[in-house]
C-alpha positions as CSV (number, residue, x, y, z in Angstrom):
1,M,18.2,3.0,22.7
2,S,18.8,0.7,19.5
3,L,18.2,-3.1,20.1
4,T,20.4,-4.1,17.3
5,A,20.6,-7.4,18.8
6,P,17.1,-8.4,18.4
7,A,16.6,-6.5,15.5
8,M,18.9,-8.1,13.3
9,A,17.6,-11.7,15.0
10,F,14.3,-11.0,13.8
11,L,15.8,-10.2,10.5
12,G,17.7,-13.2,10.3
13,L,14.6,-15.2,10.6
14,I,12.8,-14.1,8.4
15,G,15.5,-13.8,5.8
16,L,15.6,-17.4,6.3
17,I,11.9,-17.9,6.0
18,W,11.7,-15.6,3.0
19,T,14.6,-17.5,1.3
20,A,13.0,-20.9,1.6
21,L,9.7,-19.6,0.7
22,Y,10.9,-17.4,-2.4
23,A,13.0,-20.8,-3.9
24,M,9.6,-22.7,-3.6
25,G,7.7,-19.7,-5.0
26,L,9.7,-18.8,-8.0
27,T,7.5,-21.3,-10.5
28,K,4.1,-21.4,-8.5
29,R,1.2,-18.7,-9.0
30,W,1.6,-17.1,-5.4
31,G,5.5,-17.0,-6.0
32,I,6.0,-13.4,-6.9
33,L,3.9,-12.3,-3.6
34,V,7.3,-12.9,-1.5
35,P,9.4,-10.4,-2.9
36,I,6.3,-8.0,-3.6
37,W,6.1,-8.5,0.5
38,V,9.5,-6.9,0.7
39,M,8.5,-4.3,-1.3
40,F,5.1,-3.3,0.9
41,V,7.3,-3.6,4.0
42,V,10.2,-1.2,3.1
43,S,8.2,1.5,1.4
44,A,6.3,1.8,4.6
45,M,9.6,3.1,5.8
46,S,11.6,6.2,5.9
47,L,15.0,7.5,6.5
48,P,13.9,8.7,10.5
49,V,15.1,12.3,11.3
50,D,13.0,14.9,13.7
51,W,11.8,18.2,12.8
52,S,15.2,19.9,12.6
53,G,16.5,17.3,10.6
54,R,18.5,15.6,13.1
55,L,19.1,11.4,12.7
56,L,16.8,9.5,14.8
57,Y,19.3,6.2,15.9
58,T,16.0,3.9,15.8
59,V,15.6,0.1,16.4
60,W,15.1,-0.5,12.4
61,L,17.4,2.3,11.3
62,P,19.8,-0.4,9.1
63,I,16.5,-1.2,7.1
64,Q,15.0,2.6,7.1
65,S,18.6,4.1,5.6
66,R,18.7,1.3,3.0
67,R,14.8,1.3,2.0
68,S,15.3,2.2,-1.3
69,M,18.3,-0.1,-2.3
70,I,16.1,-3.4,-0.7
71,F,13.0,-2.2,-2.5
72,F,15.1,-2.1,-5.6
73,A,16.4,-5.8,-4.6
74,A,13.2,-7.1,-4.2
75,G,11.9,-5.5,-7.3
76,I,14.8,-7.9,-9.1
77,A,13.8,-10.7,-7.1
78,A,10.1,-10.1,-8.5
79,T,11.3,-9.6,-12.0
80,V,12.6,-13.1,-12.1
81,V,9.6,-14.5,-11.0
82,L,7.6,-12.9,-13.2
83,L,10.2,-13.6,-16.2
84,L,9.8,-17.3,-15.2
85,Q,6.1,-17.5,-15.0
86,L,5.2,-15.0,-18.3
87,R,3.3,-17.9,-20.1
88,R,0.5,-17.7,-17.0
89,L,-0.4,-13.7,-18.3
90,S,-1.7,-15.0,-21.4
91,G,-5.4,-14.2,-21.7
92,K,-5.1,-11.8,-18.5
93,R,-6.0,-7.9,-17.9
94,V,-4.3,-5.4,-16.4
95,S,-5.2,-2.0,-15.4
96,P,-5.1,0.9,-18.0
97,T,-5.0,3.4,-15.1
98,A,-1.9,1.6,-13.5
99,V,-0.2,1.2,-16.6
100,M,-0.3,5.2,-17.1
101,L,1.1,5.3,-13.7
102,V,4.4,3.3,-14.8
103,V,4.1,5.6,-17.9
104,M,5.0,8.1,-15.2
105,G,7.2,6.4,-13.4
106,Y,9.2,6.4,-17.0
107,Y,8.6,10.0,-17.4
108,A,10.0,11.2,-14.4
109,A,13.2,8.8,-14.7
110,L,13.9,10.3,-18.2
111,L,13.6,14.2,-16.4
112,R,16.4,12.7,-13.8
113,T,18.5,12.5,-16.2
114,Y,18.5,16.3,-16.7
115,H,17.9,17.0,-13.4
116,D,20.3,14.6,-11.6
117,G,22.5,13.4,-14.6
118,V,22.9,10.5,-17.5
119,A,24.1,7.9,-14.4
120,Q,21.1,8.9,-12.3
121,G,18.5,9.0,-15.0
122,A,19.6,5.5,-16.2
123,E,19.4,4.0,-12.9
124,S,16.1,5.5,-12.6
125,I,15.2,3.9,-15.8
126,V,16.2,0.3,-14.4
127,F,14.5,0.7,-11.1
128,A,11.3,1.6,-12.3
129,T,11.1,-1.1,-14.6
130,V,12.3,-3.6,-12.3
131,T,9.9,-2.5,-9.3
132,L,6.9,-1.2,-11.5
133,L,6.1,-3.8,-14.1
134,P,6.3,-6.6,-11.0
135,L,3.6,-4.4,-9.3
136,L,1.3,-3.9,-12.5
137,F,1.1,-7.4,-13.1
138,A,1.1,-9.3,-9.9
139,A,-2.4,-9.3,-9.6
140,A,-3.2,-11.0,-12.7
141,L,-0.1,-13.5,-12.4
142,T,-1.7,-14.2,-8.7
143,M,-5.6,-15.3,-9.9
144,D,-6.5,-17.1,-12.5
145,T,-9.9,-17.4,-10.1
146,P,-11.6,-14.9,-7.7
147,E,-10.9,-16.9,-4.8
148,Q,-7.6,-16.7,-5.1
149,V,-7.7,-13.0,-3.9
150,R,-7.0,-13.9,-0.4
151,S,-3.6,-15.0,-0.9
152,V,-2.7,-11.1,-2.4
153,L,-4.4,-9.6,0.5
154,R,-3.4,-11.9,3.0
155,M,0.2,-11.0,2.2
156,M,-1.0,-7.3,2.4
157,A,-2.0,-8.4,5.9
158,L,1.1,-10.2,7.1
159,M,3.1,-6.7,5.8
160,S,0.5,-4.8,8.4
161,M,1.7,-7.3,11.3
162,V,4.8,-7.1,10.7
163,W,4.7,-3.1,10.4
164,V,3.2,-2.6,13.8
165,F,5.1,-5.2,15.5
166,M,8.1,-2.8,14.2
167,C,6.6,0.0,15.6
168,V,5.6,-2.4,19.1
169,V,9.7,-2.9,19.5
170,Q,10.4,0.7,18.6
171,F,8.1,1.7,21.5
172,F,9.6,-0.3,24.2
173,A,12.6,0.8,23.0
174,N,12.6,4.4,22.2
175,S,8.6,5.3,22.1
176,G,9.9,8.9,21.3
177,Y,10.8,8.2,17.8
178,L,7.4,7.4,16.9
179,T,6.2,10.6,17.6
180,T,6.6,14.5,16.2
181,G,5.9,17.5,17.0
182,N,4.5,19.1,20.2
183,E,1.8,17.6,19.7
184,S,3.7,14.1,19.8
185,R,1.9,12.9,16.7
186,F,2.3,9.5,15.4
187,V,4.9,8.6,12.7
188,G,6.1,4.8,13.3
189,L,8.4,4.2,10.8
190,M,7.5,7.0,8.3
191,S,8.6,10.4,8.0
192,N,5.8,12.3,9.2
193,P,2.1,11.9,10.3
194,Q,0.1,12.5,6.9
195,H,2.3,9.7,5.4
196,A,1.7,7.6,8.1
197,G,-2.3,7.9,7.9
198,A,-2.6,7.4,4.5
199,L,0.2,4.5,5.1
200,L,-2.5,3.5,7.8
201,S,-5.7,3.7,6.0
202,F,-4.9,1.5,3.5
203,M,-3.8,-1.0,6.2
204,A,-7.1,-0.3,7.9
205,V,-9.6,-1.1,4.6
206,T,-7.8,-4.3,3.9
207,L,-7.6,-5.6,7.1
208,L,-11.5,-4.8,7.7
209,W,-12.6,-6.8,4.4
210,L,-10.2,-9.8,5.7
211,T,-12.0,-9.5,9.1
212,L,-15.3,-9.6,7.4
213,N,-14.4,-12.6,4.3
214,D,-11.9,-14.4,5.0
215,R,-13.3,-18.0,5.9
216,W,-9.9,-19.0,7.3
217,V,-11.0,-18.4,11.0
218,V,-8.2,-19.0,12.4
219,L,-7.0,-15.8,11.4
220,R,-9.6,-13.5,12.4
221,P,-8.2,-12.8,16.0
222,F,-5.1,-11.6,14.3
223,Y,-6.7,-9.4,11.5
224,I,-9.3,-7.7,14.3
225,V,-6.3,-7.2,16.9
226,T,-4.2,-5.6,14.1
227,L,-6.8,-3.6,12.8
228,G,-7.0,-2.2,16.3
229,A,-3.8,-1.3,16.4
230,V,-4.0,0.3,13.0
231,L,-6.9,2.3,13.6
232,L,-5.1,3.4,17.2
233,M,-2.1,4.6,15.3
234,L,-4.4,6.1,12.5
235,A,-6.2,7.9,15.0
236,W,-2.8,9.0,16.9
237,T,-1.5,10.6,13.8
238,G,-4.0,13.1,13.6
239,S,-4.3,12.7,9.9
240,R,-7.3,14.3,8.6
241,T,-6.5,13.1,5.0
242,G,-5.7,9.7,6.5
243,L,-9.0,9.7,8.4
244,G,-10.7,10.7,5.3
245,M,-9.3,8.1,3.2
246,A,-9.8,5.3,5.7
247,A,-13.8,6.6,5.8
248,I,-14.1,6.2,2.1
249,G,-12.3,2.4,2.1
250,F,-14.6,1.5,4.9
251,A,-17.8,2.9,3.1
252,A,-17.0,0.5,0.4
253,V,-16.1,-2.6,2.1
254,L,-19.1,-2.1,4.1
255,Y,-21.5,-1.4,1.3
256,T,-23.0,-4.9,1.3
257,R,-21.9,-6.0,4.7
258,M,-23.6,-3.9,7.3
259,G,-24.8,-6.5,9.3
260,K,-21.8,-8.5,9.9
261,A,-19.9,-5.3,10.5
262,I,-22.3,-4.5,13.2
263,L,-20.8,-7.7,14.8
264,F,-17.3,-6.9,14.6
265,L,-16.7,-3.3,14.9
266,P,-17.9,-2.8,18.4
267,V,-14.6,-5.7,19.1
268,I,-12.3,-3.3,17.0
269,L,-13.3,-0.2,18.5
270,A,-13.0,-1.6,22.2
271,V,-9.5,-3.3,20.8
272,A,-8.5,0.2,19.7
273,Y,-9.8,2.3,23.1
274,Y,-8.1,0.4,25.7
275,A,-5.0,0.3,23.3
276,F,-5.2,4.3,23.3
277,K,-5.6,4.3,27.0
278,A,-2.7,2.0,28.0
279,V,-0.3,4.1,25.4
280,L,-1.5,7.5,27.3
281,S,-0.9,5.4,30.2
282,L,2.4,4.3,29.3
283,T,3.5,8.0,27.7
284,G,1.6,10.4,29.7
285,S,2.4,12.3,26.2
286,R,0.0,14.7,24.7
287,V,-1.6,13.2,21.7
288,G,-3.0,15.9,19.0
289,L,-6.3,14.0,18.4
290,E,-8.0,17.3,18.3
291,R,-6.4,18.0,14.9
292,L,-8.7,15.3,13.7
293,A,-11.7,17.9,13.7
294,S,-10.2,21.0,13.2
295,T,-10.8,23.2,10.2
296,D,-7.6,24.7,10.0
297,D,-6.4,25.0,6.4
298,T,-3.2,23.6,6.0
299,R,-2.5,23.0,2.2
300,S,-3.0,26.7,0.7
301,H,0.2,27.4,1.2
302,A,2.2,24.6,-0.2
303,W,0.0,24.5,-3.3
304,A,0.9,28.1,-3.8
305,T,4.2,27.5,-3.3
306,L,4.1,24.2,-5.7
307,I,2.8,26.1,-8.5
308,R,5.3,29.1,-7.9
309,V,7.8,26.6,-8.5
310,G,6.1,24.7,-11.1
311,M,5.4,28.2,-13.1
312,D,9.2,29.3,-12.7
313,N,10.1,26.0,-14.4
314,P,7.3,24.8,-16.6
315,M,9.1,22.8,-19.4
316,L,11.4,20.5,-17.2
317,G,10.4,21.2,-13.6
318,A,12.8,22.0,-10.7
319,G,13.5,18.1,-9.7
320,I,12.1,16.8,-6.9
321,A,15.1,17.9,-4.7
322,D,14.1,21.5,-5.1
323,A,10.2,21.4,-5.7
324,E,9.9,23.0,-2.2
325,T,7.0,20.8,-0.6
326,S,4.3,18.0,-2.1
327,E,1.0,18.3,-0.7
328,N,-0.5,17.8,-4.1
329,S,0.4,15.0,-6.6
330,W,-0.5,16.7,-9.8
331,L,1.1,20.1,-8.5
332,Y,3.8,18.5,-7.2
333,G,4.7,16.5,-10.6
334,F,4.1,19.9,-12.1
335,A,6.8,21.5,-9.7
336,A,9.4,18.5,-10.1
337,F,8.8,17.6,-13.6
338,G,6.9,20.3,-15.5
339,I,4.1,20.6,-17.6
340,G,4.6,16.9,-19.5
341,M,3.9,15.2,-15.9
342,L,0.9,17.3,-15.0
343,V,-0.1,16.6,-18.4
344,L,0.5,12.6,-17.7
345,A,-0.9,12.8,-14.5
346,I,-4.8,14.7,-15.8
347,L,-4.9,11.7,-17.9
348,M,-4.0,9.4,-15.9
349,T,-6.9,10.8,-13.9
350,I,-9.2,10.9,-17.0
351,V,-8.3,7.3,-17.3
352,G,-8.9,6.2,-14.1
353,G,-12.6,7.9,-14.1
354,V,-13.5,6.1,-17.1
355,E,-11.8,2.5,-15.4
356,F,-13.7,3.0,-12.2
357,I,-17.3,3.5,-14.0
358,K,-16.9,0.7,-16.0
359,R,-15.8,-1.3,-13.2
360,V,-19.0,-0.3,-11.2
361,R,-21.0,-1.1,-14.5
362,Q,-19.7,-4.3,-14.4
363,R,-20.1,-4.9,-11.0
364,S,-23.5,-6.5,-11.4
365,R,-22.3,-9.2,-13.5
366,L,-20.4,-10.7,-10.5
367,P,-22.1,-13.2,-7.8
368,L,-22.5,-11.3,-4.7
369,A,-19.2,-12.7,-3.0
370,H,-17.2,-11.5,-6.1
371,R,-18.7,-8.1,-6.5
372,R,-17.4,-7.8,-2.6
373,I,-13.6,-8.3,-4.0
374,L,-14.5,-5.4,-6.7
375,D,-16.3,-3.1,-3.8
376,L,-12.7,-3.1,-2.0
377,S,-10.4,-2.4,-5.2
378,L,-12.7,0.4,-6.2
379,G,-12.7,1.9,-2.5
380,V,-9.0,1.8,-2.4
381,F,-9.1,3.5,-6.3
382,A,-11.2,6.3,-4.5
383,M,-9.0,6.5,-1.7
384,Y,-5.6,6.7,-3.8
385,F,-7.0,9.8,-6.1
386,A,-8.6,11.4,-2.9
387,G,-5.6,11.0,-1.3
388,A,-3.2,12.5,-3.8
389,V,-5.2,15.6,-4.1
390,L,-3.8,16.2,-0.5
391,E,-0.1,14.5,-0.6
392,G,2.1,13.9,-3.7
393,Y,2.6,10.1,-3.7
394,M,1.5,10.0,-7.2
395,I,5.3,10.0,-8.7
396,S,6.8,8.3,-5.6
397,R,9.1,5.7,-6.5
398,V,8.6,4.2,-3.0
399,S,5.6,5.1,-1.1
400,P,3.2,2.4,0.1
401,A,0.5,4.1,-1.8
402,L,2.2,3.5,-4.9
403,C,2.5,-0.4,-4.3
404,F,-0.9,-0.9,-2.8
405,F,-2.9,1.0,-5.8
406,M,-1.0,-1.3,-8.1
407,I,-2.1,-4.2,-6.6
408,Y,-5.9,-3.6,-6.4
409,A,-6.2,-1.6,-9.5
410,G,-4.6,-5.5,-10.8
411,I,-7.5,-7.0,-8.6
412,A,-9.8,-4.9,-10.3
413,A,-9.0,-5.6,-13.5
414,S,-8.5,-9.1,-13.0
415,M,-12.1,-8.5,-11.6
416,A,-13.4,-7.5,-15.0
417,R,-12.4,-10.2,-16.7
418,F,-14.4,-12.9,-14.3
419,A,-17.2,-10.4,-15.4
420,T,-17.4,-10.5,-18.6
421,Q,-15.8,-14.0,-19.0
422,G,-17.2,-15.9,-16.7
423,V,-15.2,-17.7,-13.5
424,P,-12.8,-20.2,-14.3
425,Q,-12.9,-23.2,-12.3
426,A,-10.5,-25.0,-10.5
427,E,-8.9,-27.0,-12.8
428,Y,-6.7,-24.2,-13.5
429,L,-4.3,-24.7,-11.0
430,D,-1.4,-26.5,-12.0
431,D,-0.3,-28.8,-9.1
432,A,-1.5,-30.5,-6.1
433,E,0.7,-27.6,-4.3
434,E,-1.0,-25.3,-5.7
435,A,-4.3,-26.6,-5.0
436,D,-3.2,-26.7,-1.6
437,W,-2.9,-22.9,-1.3
438,A,-6.3,-22.6,-2.9
439,L,-8.5,-24.3,-0.2
440,D,-10.9,-22.0,1.3
441,E,-10.0,-23.2,4.8
442,P,-8.5,-26.6,6.4
443,G,-10.3,-29.2,5.3
444,G,-12.0,-27.9,2.5
445,Q,-12.3,-28.5,-1.3
446,V,-10.8,-26.9,-4.3
447,G,-13.8,-25.3,-5.9
448,E,-15.7,-24.1,-2.9
449,P,-17.4,-20.6,-3.0
450,A,-13.9,-18.5,-0.3
451,Y,-16.3,-15.8,0.6
452,A,-20.3,-16.3,2.1
């Protein structure tokens, strides 16, 4: 069953709101977040096919089948905002690790010229330019003060809410299209449970931080409900990778907040538990939760395959289509694009380690409220590299891991700037409308601390 009419009505409404916000934000500090939000949403989708390769006619097939094209278009829109606001980047910092990821993106685009032809290579270079550069600079463009991080995080939370809503619509249309395999593991709008698990882990960590730290209390119930749904879906994937990534991120978020976490976690867990019981009751399906406690080795064979493919094509790789598997980012880069990509991936990892250590050392220079922002960013750093050991998203052109990491790396770089240069005051805001976006809560005052 395909609910094309409701889907199109939903997309039409979102499209009208998006167009209005985009036009309003072309010259505003928050403007780039509007197209970036679209990039986040479509990166969290894949072409829906079952284990045999049969196309599934989901409610959201028109979007899922055009995810790369929409991602590209949103990147162009974001690039326009970036070009119009280049002056805002004066004195700002970007993450060197994220810069390395951009370099890897360009290297992969160049090698696609060899693997797929000149036209595909040229298209890939343009694609990398209009998607990676806005992601690289988005946090710096948006954050003039640490408190303004919440507009970035709320964008991610809104993306999570919309994604969960789309899954709910698909559930009532045909719940079977949300799962795969004999164990009915959850895939959502992604292509497999592992990819869904990684996506949901990034969502969960962001929502948990907002639940504990966003002083706009009117939004807290939405965060809690969405977080409960995300945790349910994460467990339903049966992905040990996703669960491990979420555990790392939760530890970072709760590092200085265990007291308040105790107040909120029971509510979140209760929402997840009762939602899970409802799913079991409605579907009568087996759910592969036993995989979460499994010690089966599901990666060694895939790693051996990647090494073999890479050794057979050591200089330029076999290309994405012939890499055969993708269960490790470094080996996947080697198999697809040769020794050059492997060297770049290792170099990126070293740069990431050095940047992580520097940010930890700078943490003590920030007040407690701002340390919590940096802790969140460092947690995502750790999640990203831990997940990359088991998933190949490091060289993907369109993936939620790319979007989340680039934004959080930018937030970490901005927090490092505040640690070394001090925190700017509210007079850095341009106009009254910008000041409205800086209010901590309804009725608040510009310049108040956003986090207690």
